[in-house]
C-alpha positions as CSV (number, residue, x, y, z in Angstrom):
1,X,85.0,-78.5,65.0
2,X,81.8,-80.4,64.5
3,X,82.1,-84.2,64.5
4,X,81.2,-85.8,61.2
5,X,80.0,-89.0,62.8
6,X,76.6,-90.6,62.6
7,X,74.1,-89.1,65.0
8,X,72.0,-91.8,66.7
9,X,68.6,-90.9,67.8
10,X,66.4,-93.3,70.0
11,X,62.8,-92.5,69.5
12,X,59.8,-94.2,70.9
13,X,57.9,-94.9,67.7
14,X,60.8,-96.4,65.8
15,X,61.4,-100.1,65.9
16,X,65.1,-99.7,65.7
17,X,67.7,-96.8,66.6
18,X,68.0,-94.5,63.7
19,X,71.1,-92.8,62.3
20,X,71.6,-89.5,60.5
21,X,74.6,-90.1,58.3
22,X,76.0,-86.6,57.9
23,X,78.6,-87.3,55.3
24,X,76.1,-88.9,53.0
25,X,73.6,-86.2,52.2
26,X,71.1,-87.1,49.4
27,X,68.1,-85.7,47.9
28,X,64.9,-87.7,47.5
29,X,61.7,-87.1,45.7
30,X,58.8,-85.9,48.0
31,X,56.6,-88.5,46.1
32,X,58.5,-91.3,47.8
33,X,57.6,-90.1,51.3
34,X,54.4,-91.9,52.3
35,X,52.3,-90.7,55.1
36,X,53.0,-88.5,58.0
37,X,56.3,-88.2,59.9
38,X,56.9,-91.0,62.4
39,X,58.9,-88.9,64.8
40,X,60.2,-85.4,65.1
41,X,63.6,-84.1,66.4
42,X,64.1,-81.7,69.2
43,X,65.4,-78.2,68.6
44,X,68.8,-79.4,70.1
45,X,69.0,-82.5,67.9
46,X,68.3,-80.3,64.7
47,X,71.0,-77.8,65.8
48,X,73.5,-80.6,66.0
49,X,72.6,-81.9,62.5
50,X,72.6,-78.3,61.1
51,X,76.0,-77.6,62.4
52,X,77.4,-80.8,61.0
53,X,75.8,-80.3,57.7
54,X,77.3,-76.8,57.4
55,X,80.8,-78.2,58.3
56,X,80.5,-81.0,55.7
57,X,79.6,-78.6,53.0
58,X,82.5,-76.3,53.9
59,X,80.4,-73.4,55.4
60,X,82.0,-73.7,58.9
């Protein structure tokens, strides 16, 4: 079972720790995104998020 908790990612360029709230998935308009990405996630971090999202959506 995949935990459905917030994943906290500490990244150098962020002023504060950032959370990925898996159980609150939302869509946003690309027009609201300004500029380039501030940070990127590792393959391992992306895998954790992908597994949790699949679980929340009922695919796992």
